[in-house]
ZAMARGU-4260 file (C-alpha; in steps of 0.2 Angstrom, whole numbers, plus 5000, padded with zeros to 4 digits):
<rodrens>
0) 5567/5138/4794 | 5557/5153/4804 | 5549/5138/4815 | 5567/5131/4819 | 5574/5149/4822
5) 5560/5152/4834 | 5562/5136/4843 | 5581/5138/4844 | 5578/5155/4851 | 5565/5150/4865
10) 5576/5135/4869 | 5592/5145/4873 | 5580/5158/4881 | 5575/5145/4893 | 5591/5134/4895
15) 5592/5136/4914 | 5574/5129/4916 | 5579/5114/4903 | 5595/5110/4912 | 5588/5098/4925
20) 5576/5089/4911 | 5593/5088/4901 | 5601/5080/4915 | 5587/5066/4916 | 5590/5063/4899
25) 5608/5061/4900 | 5607/5049/4915 | 5595/5038/4907 | 5605/5037/4891 | 5620/5036/4899
30) 5615/5021/4908 | 5609/5012/4892 | 5624/5016/4882 | 5635/5010/4895 | 5629/4994/4898
35) 5629/4991/4879 | 5648/4996/4880 | 5651/4985/4894 | 5642/4970/4886 | 5651/4973/4869
40) 5667/4975/4878 | 5666/4959/4888 | 5659/4949/4873 | 5674/4955/4862 | 5687/4951/4876
45) 5680/4933/4876 | 5679/4931/4858 | 5696/4937/4856 | 5701/4924/4869 | 5692/4910/4860
50) 5699/4915/4843 | 5716/4916/4849 | 5717/4900/4859 | 5705/4888/4849 | 5712/4873/4840
55) 5707/4870/4822 | 5697/4854/4827 | 5694/4848/4844 | 5691/4829/4848 | 5680/4829/4864
60) 5671/4815/4874 | 5655/4809/4871 | 5643/4822/4877 | 5636/4814/4894 | 5618/4809/4895
65) 5607/4819/4908 | 5608/4805/4921 | 5628/4808/4920 | 5631/4826/4920 | 5633/4827/4938
70) 5645/4813/4939 | 5655/4822/4924 | 5656/4838/4932 | 5667/4829/4946 | 5674/4815/4935
75) 5677/4822/4919 | 5673/4811/4903 | 5689/4807/4894 | 5696/4800/4877 | 5709/4787/4875
80) 5728/4792/4873 | 5727/4783/4857 | 5715/4795/4849 | 5728/4808/4849 | 5740/4797/4838
85) 5723/4793/4826 | 5721/4811/4824 | 5739/4816/4821 | 5739/4804/4807 | 5724/4814/4798
90) 5730/4821/4782 | 5732/4842/4784 | 5735/4840/4803 | 5751/4848/4808 | 5752/4845/4827
95) 5738/4834/4838 | 5740/4837/4855 | 5733/4828/4870 | 5726/4840/4883 | 5721/4837/4902
100) 5709/4851/4909 | 5698/4852/4923 | 5687/4865/4930 | 5683/4872/4946 | 5700/4863/4956
105) 5705/4869/4972 | 5721/4877/4975 | 5726/4880/4992 | 5741/4889/4999 | 5747/4878/5012
110) 5756/4892/5022 | 5740/4901/5024 | 5727/4888/5021 | 5718/4900/5010 | 5711/4898/4993
115) 5723/4902/4978 | 5710/4909/4963 | 5694/4916/4962 | 5681/4910/4975 | 5667/4914/4964
120) 5663/4919/4946 | 5677/4914/4936 | 5685/4896/4937 | 5701/4889/4943 | 5706/4877/4930
125) 5721/4864/4931 | 5727/4855/4916 | 5744/4848/4907 | 5757/4860/4900 | 5757/4858/4881
130) 5767/4868/4869 | 5755/4873/4855 | 5752/4886/4840 | 5740/4894/4850 | 5743/4893/4869
135) 5735/4906/4879 | 5750/4909/4891 | 5769/4909/4889 | 5781/4906/4903 | 5788/4923/4908
140) 5799/4916/4922 | 5804/4899/4929 | 5802/4884/4918 | 5789/4871/4912 | 5785/4858/4924
145) 5794/4842/4925 | 5791/4828/4936 | 5777/4824/4950 | 5780/4839/4961 | 5781/4854/4949
150) 5767/4866/4944 | 5766/4882/4933 | 5754/4895/4939 | 5747/4910/4929 | 5754/4927/4933
155) 5738/4937/4938 | 5733/4923/4951 | 5751/4922/4957 | 5752/4942/4960 | 5733/4941/4969
160) 5740/4926/4980 | 5757/4934/4983 | 5766/4918/4976 | 5781/4916/4968 | 5794/4903/4961
165) 5798/4891/4975 | 5782/4893/4984 | 5771/4879/4988 | 5753/4875/4981 | 5742/4860/4987
170) 5729/4854/4974 | 5714/4845/4983 | 5702/4835/4975 | 5693/4817/4976 | 5710/4808/4975
175) 5717/4817/4991 | 5729/4831/4994 | 5744/4834/4981 | 5757/4846/4986 | 5768/4856/4972
180) 5781/4867/4969 | 5778/4882/4959 | 5792/4879/4944 | 5786/4894/4932 | 5775/4908/4930
185) 5766/4909/4915 | 5758/4927/4908 | 5741/4927/4896 | 5746/4931/4879 | 5728/4939/4877
190) 5716/4947/4890 | 5713/4936/4905 | 5695/4935/4909 | 5699/4931/4927 | 5701/4912/4928
195) 5715/4904/4938 | 5726/4892/4928 | 5738/4880/4934 | 5748/4867/4924 | 5757/4850/4928
200) 5767/4839/4917 | 5755/4827/4906 | 5759/4811/4917 | 5755/4820/4933 | 5740/4828/4926
205) 5733/4812/4920 | 5735/4804/4938 | 5730/4817/4950 | 5716/4826/4939 | 5709/4810/4930
210) 5715/4794/4939 | 5719/4787/4923 | 5731/4789/4907 | 5719/4798/4894 | 5715/4816/4889
215) 5699/4827/4892 | 5703/4831/4873 | 5713/4831/4858 | 5717/4848/4850 | 5722/4847/4831
220) 5731/4861/4823 | 5730/4861/4803 | 5746/4864/4792 | 5734/4876/4780 | 5732/4864/4766
225) 5713/4860/4771 | 5700/4869/4780 | 5692/4866/4796 | 5677/4858/4791 | 5686/4846/4780
230) 5697/4843/4794 | 5682/4839/4805 | 5676/4827/4791 | 5692/4818/4790 | 5695/4817/4808
235) 5676/4810/4812 | 5680/4797/4798 | 5696/4792/4808 | 5691/4791/4826 | 5673/4786/4822
240) 5657/4795/4827 | 5657/4791/4847 | 5666/4808/4849 | 5661/4826/4848 | 5673/4833/4835
245) 5672/4852/4833 | 5680/4866/4822 | 5686/4882/4829 | 5672/4892/4825 | 5659/4878/4834
250) 5671/4878/4849 | 5670/4898/4849 | 5651/4898/4848 | 5649/4885/4861 | 5661/4895/4874
255) 5652/4911/4868 | 5635/4904/4872 | 5642/4898/4889 | 5648/4915/4895 | 5634/4925/4885
260) 5621/4918/4897 | 5627/4926/4913 | 5633/4943/4904 | 5615/4943/4897 | 5606/4942/4913
265) 5617/4957/4919 | 5614/4967/4903 | 5595/4965/4902 | 5592/4969/4921 | 5603/4984/4920
270) 5594/4990/4904 | 5577/4986/4913 | 5581/4998/4927 | 5588/5011/4914 | 5572/5011/4905
275) 5563/5014/4922 | 5573/5029/4925 | 5569/5035/4907 | 5550/5033/4912 | 5553/5043/4928
280) 5563/5056/4917 | 5547/5058/4905 | 5538/5064/4920 | 5551/5078/4924 | 5550/5082/4905
285) 5531/5083/4904 | 5531/5094/4920 | 5545/5106/4911 | 5537/5109/4895 | 5520/5110/4903
290) 5526/5124/4915 | 5535/5132/4900 | 5521/5132/4889 | 5509/5140/4904 | 5523/5153/4906
295) 5522/5158/4888 | 5503/5159/4887 | 5505/5176/4882 | 5518/5173/4869 | 5509/5159/4861
300) 5493/5170/4860 | 5503/5183/4851 | 5511/5170/4839 | 5493/5163/4835 | 5487/5181/4833
305) 5499/5186/4820 | 5494/5171/4810 | 5503/5156/4818 | 5494/5140/4815 | 5490/5125/4829
310) 5502/5115/4820 | 5516/5128/4819 | 5513/5129/4838 | 5514/5111/4841 | 5530/5108/4830
315) 5538/5124/4840 | 5536/5114/4856 | 5541/5097/4849 | 5556/5105/4840 | 5562/5111/4856
320) 5560/5094/4864 | 5570/5087/4849 | 5583/5098/4853 | 5583/5093/4871 | 5582/5075/4867
325) 5597/5076/4854 | 5609/5086/4866 | 5604/5075/4880 | 5607/5060/4870 | 5624/5066/4865
330) 5630/5070/4881 | 5622/5053/4887 | 5632/5042/4875 | 5648/5052/4880 | 5644/5049/4899
335) 5640/5030/4895 | 5659/5027/4892 | 5663/5033/4910 | 5649/5022/4916 | 5655/5006/4906
340) 5673/5010/4914 | 5665/5010/4930 | 5657/4993/4927 | 5672/4985/4920 | 5680/4991/4937
345) 5666/4981/4947 | 5668/4966/4936 | 5687/4966/4940 | 5684/4968/4959 | 5674/4952/4959
350) 5686/4942/4949 | 5684/4946/4930 | 5699/4954/4920 | 5693/4966/4908 | 5703/4981/4901
355) 5696/4998/4900 | 5706/5003/4885 | 5698/4990/4875 | 5681/4997/4875 | 5669/4991/4859
360) 5658/5006/4855 | 5647/4998/4841 | 5632/5007/4831 | 5620/4997/4843 | 5626/5010/4857
365) 5622/5025/4845 | 5606/5019/4840 | 5599/5015/4856 | 5606/5029/4865 | 5598/5042/4853
370) 5582/5033/4850 | 5579/5032/4868 | 5583/5049/4872 | 5573/5057/4857 | 5558/5046/4858
375) 5556/5048/4876 | 5558/5067/4875 | 5546/5069/4862 | 5533/5057/4869 | 5534/5067/4884
380) 5532/5083/4876 | 5518/5079/4866 | 5505/5083/4878 | 5511/5099/4884 | 5514/5103/4865
385) 5496/5098/4861 | 5489/5109/4875 | 5500/5124/4868 | 5492/5123/4851 | 5474/5125/4859
390) 5479/5142/4867 | 5468/5155/4857 | 5474/5172/4851 | 5464/5181/4864 | 5476/5173/4877
395) 5488/5186/4872 | 5476/5199/4879 | 5475/5191/4897 | 5488/5189/4911 | 5497/5174/4908
400) 5499/5159/4920 | 5495/5142/4924 | 5476/5139/4924 | 5469/5132/4940 | 5466/5113/4940
405) 5457/5110/4955 | 5453/5092/4950 | 5456/5079/4937 | 5442/5078/4922 | 5430/5064/4923
410) 5438/5054/4908 | 5455/5054/4918 | 5445/5048/4933 | 5436/5035/4926 | 5451/5028/4916
415) 5463/5029/4932 | 5450/5019/4942 | 5447/5006/4929 | 5466/5003/4926 | 5470/5003/4945
420) 5455/4991/4949 | 5459/4980/4934 | 5478/4978/4940 | 5471/4976/4959 | 5462/4961/4952
425) 5474/4954/4943 | 5487/4955/4959 | 5474/4946/4969 | 5472/4932/4955 | 5491/4930/4956
430) 5492/4928/4973 | 5477/4915/4973 | 5485/4906/4959 | 5490/4887/4962 | 5504/4887/4950
435) 5519/4900/4951 | 5521/4902/4932 | 5502/4907/4930 | 5504/4918/4946 | 5518/4927/4939
440) 5509/4932/4923 | 5495/4939/4932 | 5508/4949/4944 | 5517/4955/4929 | 5501/4962/4921
445) 5494/4969/4937 | 5511/4979/4941 | 5510/4987/4925 | 5490/4991/4926 | 5492/4997/4944
450) 5507/5007/4940 | 5499/5016/4924 | 5482/5018/4935 | 5492/5026/4949 | 5500/5038/4937
455) 5483/5042/4929 | 5474/5045/4945 | 5490/5055/4951 | 5479/5072/4950 | 5464/5066/4959
460) 5474/5058/4973 | 5485/5073/4975 | 5469/5084/4978 | 5463/5071/4992 | 5480/5066/5000
465) 5488/5082/5000 | 5474/5090/5009 | 5475/5076/5022 | 5496/5076/5023 | 5496/5094/5023
470) 5482/5098/5036 | 5494/5099/5050 | 5506/5112/5042 | 5495/5126/5045 | 5494/5123/5064
475) 5513/5119/5065 | 5520/5132/5053 | 5508/5145/5053 | 5504/5155/5035 | 5521/5146/5029
480) 5512/5129/5031 | 5495/5135/5025 | 5503/5143/5009 | 5513/5127/5006 | 5497/5116/5007
485) 5488/5126/4995 | 5503/5128/4982 | 5504/5109/4982 | 5485/5107/4978 | 5484/5122/4966
490) 5489/5112/4951 | 5485/5093/4954 | 5492/5087/4938 | 5509/5095/4941 | 5509/5088/4959
495) 5504/5071/4953 | 5516/5069/4939 | 5530/5076/4951 | 5526/5063/4964 | 5523/5049/4952
500) 5542/5051/4947 | 5546/5047/4964 | 5533/5035/4968 | 5539/5023/4954 | 5557/5021/4963
505) 5552/5020/4980 | 5538/5006/4974 | 5553/4996/4968 | 5563/4998/4984 | 5547/4992/4996
510) 5543/4978/4984 | 5561/4973/4984 | 5561/4973/5003 | 5545/4963/5005 | 5553/4950/4994
515) 5569/4950/5003 | 5562/4951/5021 | 5550/4937/5017 | 5564/4926/5009 | 5574/4928/5025
520) 5561/4926/5038 | 5553/4910/5027 | 5571/4902/5026 | 5573/4905/5045 | 5556/4898/5050
525) 5558/4882/5040 | 5576/4879/5047 | 5569/4882/5065 | 5554/4871/5060 | 5563/4857/5050
530) 5580/4856/5054 | 5587/4847/5068 | 5605/4846/5064 | 5616/4859/5072 | 5630/4861/5058
535) 5628/4863/5040 | 5646/4861/5030 | 5645/4864/5011 | 5658/4859/5000 | 5658/4874/4987
540) 5665/4870/4970 | 5672/4853/4975 | 5666/4838/4981 | 5666/4832/5000 | 5680/4820/5002
545) 5680/4804/5015 | 5695/4813/5023 | 5682/4828/5028 | 5669/4817/5034 | 5682/4809/5044
550) 5688/4823/5052 | 5670/4829/5056 | 5666/4813/5063 | 5681/4812/5076 | 5677/4830/5082
555) 5674/4830/5101 | 5655/4834/5104 | 5649/4827/5086 | 5636/4813/5088 | 5635/4808/5070
560) 5636/4814/5052 | 5623/4815/5039 | 5626/4815/5020 | 5615/4815/5005 | 5618/4812/4987
565) 5608/4820/4972 | 5602/4811/4956 | 5594/4820/4941 | 5583/4805/4939 | 5569/4800/4929
570) 5552/4793/4937 | 5541/4783/4927 | 5523/4786/4933 | 5508/4772/4935 | 5500/4779/4919
575) 5517/4775/4909 | 5522/4793/4907 | 5539/4799/4913 | 5545/4814/4923 | 5560/4823/4927
580) 5563/4825/4946 | 5578/4829/4958 | 5582/4814/4967 | 5590/4814/4984 | 5597/4798/4993
585) 5598/4801/5011 | 5603/4789/5026 | 5590/4781/5038 | 5592/4793/5051 | 5590/4808/5039
590) 5570/4809/5044 | 5572/4806/5062 | 5580/4819/5073 | 5590/4827/5059 | 5576/4833/5048
595) 5557/4836/5053 | 5548/4839/5037 | 5528/4842/5036 | 5518/4829/5028 | 5502/4830/5017
600) 5501/4811/5018 | 5511/4795/5022 | 5525/4794/5034 | 5544/4799/5032 | 5549/4784/5042
605) 5541/4773/5026 | 5557/4780/5015 | 5569/4770/5027 | 5560/4754/5022 | 5562/4756/5004
610) 5548/4768/4998 | 5549/4785/4989 | 5544/4802/4996 | 5538/4815/4985 | 5533/4834/4984
615) 5515/4840/4985 | 5516/4848/4968 | 5524/4835/4959 | 5511/4823/4966 | 5496/4835/4962
620) 5504/4838/4944 | 5505/4819/4941 | 5489/4813/4951 | 5500/4803/4963 | 5497/4797/4981
625) 5503/4785/4994 | 5503/4768/4989 | 5506/4771/4970 | 5520/4763/4963 | 5533/4773/4953
630) 5548/4767/4944 | 5565/4776/4946 | 5577/4777/4933 | 5594/4781/4940 | 5601/4781/4922
635) 5613/4768/4913 | 5599/4757/4913 | 5597/4754/4932 | 5579/4757/4938 | 5569/4751/4954
640) 5551/4751/4957 | 5545/4759/4973 | 5529/4763/4981 | 5525/4781/4987 | 5526/4781/5004
645) 5526/4800/5009 | 5520/4817/5002 | 5529/4832/5009 | 5518/4847/5012 | 5520/4862/5000
650) 5534/4875/5003 | 5545/4863/5012 | 5564/4867/5015 | 5566/4852/5003 | 5558/4860/4988
655) 5547/4849/4977 | 5560/4833/4974 | 5561/4816/4978 | 5569/4806/4992 | 5575/4788/4993
660) 5584/4778/5006 | 5603/4777/5003 | 5602/4758/5006 | 5587/4758/4994 | 5597/4767/4980
665) 5612/4756/4984 | 5604/4740/4978 | 5605/4745/4961 | 5618/4758/4960 | 5637/4753/4963
670) 5646/4764/4975 | 5659/4768/4962 | 5645/4776/4952 | 5635/4785/4964 | 5636/4804/4964
675) 5647/4813/4977 | 5643/4822/4992 | 5643/4841/4991 | 5633/4846/5007 | 5633/4836/5023
680) 5627/4839/5041 | 5632/4835/5059 | 5622/4834/5075 | 5631/4838/5092 | 5630/4826/5106
685) 5617/4829/5119 | 5622/4842/5133 | 5637/4848/5121 | 5641/4866/5118 | 5636/4870/5101
690) 5646/4885/5100 | 5663/4877/5105 | 5659/4861/5095 | 5658/4873/5080 | 5675/4881/5085
695) 5682/4864/5086 | 5675/4859/5068 | 5681/4874/5061 | 5699/4871/5068 | 5698/4854/5061
700) 5694/4858/5044 | 5705/4873/5042 | 5715/4864/5029 | 5700/4864/5019 | 5697/4882/5015
705) 5685/4878/5001 | 5672/4872/5015 | 5659/4883/5022 | 5655/4878/5040 | 5641/4885/5049
710) 5629/4882/5064 | 5610/4886/5061 | 5612/4904/5066 | 5628/4906/5055 | 5618/4898/5040
715) 5603/4910/5043 | 5615/4924/5041 | 5623/4917/5026 | 5606/4915/5017 | 5602/4933/5023
720) 5618/4940/5017 | 5616/4931/5000 | 5599/4939/4998 | 5604/4955/5004 | 5618/4955/4990
725) 5604/4954/4977 | 5594/4968/4986 | 5608/4980/4987 | 5611/4978/4969 | 5593/4982/4965
730) 5594/4996/4977 | 5609/5003/4968 | 5600/5002/4951 | 5584/5009/4959 | 5594/5024/4965
735) 5596/5030/4946 | 5578/5032/4944 | 5575/5039/4963 | 5590/5052/4957 | 5580/5057/4942
740) 5564/5059/4952 | 5573/5071/4964 | 5578/5081/4950 | 5560/5082/4944 | 5555/5090/4962
745) 5569/5101/4960 | 5564/5106/4942 | 5546/5109/4947 | 5550/5119/4962 | 5562/5129/4952
750) 5550/5132/4938 | 5535/5136/4949 | 5546/5150/4958 | 5548/5157/4941 | 5530/5156/4938
755) 5525/5164/4954 | 5536/5177/4954 | 5525/5191/4956 | 5515/5182/4967 | 5531/5179/4978
760) 5534/5198/4977 | 5516/5202/4983 | 5519/5191/4999 | 5534/5198/5003 | 5527/5216/5001
765) 5511/5212/5013 | 5525/5205/5027 | 5531/5187/5022 | 5548/5187/5028 | 5562/5178/5018
770) 5563/5165/5031 | 5544/5161/5030 | 5546/5161/5011 | 5560/5148/5011 | 5550/5138/5023
775) 5535/5139/5012 | 5543/5132/4997 | 5553/5118/5007 | 5536/5111/5016 | 5529/5112/4997
780) 5543/5102/4992 | 5542/5090/5007 | 5523/5087/5005 | 5525/5082/4987 | 5539/5071/4991
785) 5529/5062/5005 | 5515/5060/4994 | 5525/5052/4982 | 5532/5041/4995 | 5515/5036/5001
790) 5509/5031/4985 | 5525/5021/4982 | 5523/5012/4998 | 5506/5007/4995 | 5510/5001/4977
795) 5528/4992/4983 | 5517/4984/4997 | 5503/4978/4985 | 5517/4971/4972 | 5528/4962/4986
800) 5514/4955/4996 | 5508/4947/4978 | 5526/4942/4975 | 5526/4931/4992 | 5510/4924/4987
805) 5515/4918/4971 | 5530/4911/4978 | 5523/4903/4994 | 5526/4885/4987 | 5543/4889/4981
810) 5551/4893/4999 | 5542/4910/5003 | 5529/4902/5015 | 5530/4917/5027 | 5525/4935/5023
815) 5537/4948/5032 | 5533/4968/5030 | 5549/4976/5033 | 5542/4991/5042 | 5559/4998/5048
820) 5561/4999/5027 | 5545/5008/5026 | 5548/5021/5041 | 5565/5024/5033 | 5558/5027/5015
825) 5545/5038/5023 | 5558/5048/5033 | 5569/5048/5017 | 5556/5056/5007 | 5555/5071/5019
830) 5575/5073/5017 | 5573/5071/4999 | 5559/5086/5000 | 5571/5097/5010 | 5586/5093/4999
835) 5577/5097/4984 | 5570/5114/4990 | 5587/5120/4993 | 5590/5129/4977 | 5573/5134/4972
840) 5571/5141/4991 | 5587/5150/4991 | 5583/5159/4974 | 5566/5164/4979 | 5573/5173/4995
845) 5585/5182/4986 | 5571/5190/4974 | 5570/5209/4974 | 5553/5213/4981 | 5549/5228/4969
850) 5556/5218/4954 | 5545/5203/4957 | 5530/5213/4959 | 5534/5222/4942 | 5537/5206/4933
855) 5525/5203/4918
</rodrens>
């Protein structure tokens, strides 16, 4: 009890000095708990939707084979109309409804030629209007669709697209353009996850969306006399085993799994950065308690002198840390609700519709939040607590203060060098590895070891690097600069820990920048080297139709159009084994003026003559060479034996897929069963103004807003924007750890000002002005921040270069070091140092000289 009272008294006596450490804990815990609340809320929203709308038993088409999945994405598999009658006759079935529903349809507002519905994320779904016991929407204005020209649109989509009753909407698919009038507006009966829904009457939906009188599923609703499992068994017995028959629970599980994969990626990425921030916060806590222990040397010595044991002293410091952890975790969990609301608003902005009022705060939020906050705080405080327990009773008779630590001890140096050298060796091995998977494993372990090694070596590096970095300060800033340099070097352990927090965040920034810069440069280099076409046209979510191709062909200035078709094929190798490989069927002119691939062996022209082109990695993995005969399995029993005619070089724009001529493929695959075109290319005629022709292309295709039309320069910009989107997300997440690191610098300076109160008073007494004193503290802060930035830049460069080497055969063939980003990082570190020193420098300048000198 006495120990608790002592710890509480000490904690609240130094509450101001604990404040920034508390903020670090709060931020880390808030990010973790907020992510979990968001994830739980999103999952619960979808669970409610699936539970509220799923039928008791659903009869779905047979699961398509792997080689039919792409075709199924465009031409959905169906069940015959007669199946609905069979299901309706099953005992216990109250209602059986034939449903037509296709995903990723294209809805266009003909008045503006703009897409209706989300352009990314959630799907646009079109189907037939049916009345069921669990319909997801109800018509709130207008009426249900009747006849071939009417459509019902969901209220959320109508509002976003500014459409209402009587407005026109166009449906575009492989069957052509279909114009409809909005006859009704339907409102969701549960939370809309962001999808756009459109409904036609059943005959029209079958004709327009399927091209046949069939259903995509039959939904059965029981009368309550039998359980769903029994209904399923009876339904299977009635319709036969050729269909997929699923209960409501199975439908929910499948839907949750599909949605969960996307949410899980976001969840774990954010949790990863939250834990990085927690580690950074750990350095702040270590510094806080180390300095508090040093400032209480006499107090602890007196405690030991009157009978306090080492264990009691140790526990006293750890109890203070526990109080900090519990308080920070409590505030962090509360702040996490705000983070969750922010994430929900972010997701709503990109198309998902979640309600902040439906926040799901489960036990996992509290367990994870308190576990993180308390464990990190106690672990970080353990070293200072152990150091405090070693203070002898004689320390009470000496002046207190931080003992000078001119250099790190031998053990620390040896361990740090071994870790850093081992991590560096792993990074080299990763960069030299032939296989990306193996290289990635070396990379991951190398990153951990080099990071830990730099942290352990921090005090040793602080003594050496700060001496170099601060060498110019005495010359430029006189006494203030000299004092700042010596203050930063006075306690290398503290300087190293403070800089390490900043180092981690900046290392992640630099490594991400090297990756993104290399990705953009590599893509641009590959386009310049290999792509001869002038325009790239992508179909987005829907297939490219013959009408679109005709418009491009008829555009003035276009010489020819090049298409490609993708198969998820299987290749039977000469040794009898099979291997999956993406197969692309291309026209005869593809490997001429349109594309110029680099080859390891063979000739690209041989593909036009009936041979197979394969990637170098695939060839090496399966011991293939030019002349070997490979059997291509297109699916549905259609096979073709072809000789290998070309082996593409590693890192080619085409990846590691295989290529075959369209004429060769057409010999065994009928036109009706060939996959659709998703992307195609166009070549400008000789002497044509490429920019003017691009404008003509875009004007000609303006009725198809789902198409993305780019010239080579525009396509490079598109690639860069996609990579930058990911990069900015990483920057945003890393900003959390950098914020915590900045708090660490502020905390270190603030506590060091308190620790050096008498020293500051003496400096003022012998003539150091307030302006010089503040400059001294600012320069000390800048030196520490630049030291952290230099270490972070070095680590980040090593990590980024290794990432490029590991992925050199996956499209990152060109290394690009973003010198501007590195320069900005170093300049930013100076700004960080100046900002961090504002409050400590102001407080130091306001000290009363006589009171400071008299401080005990």
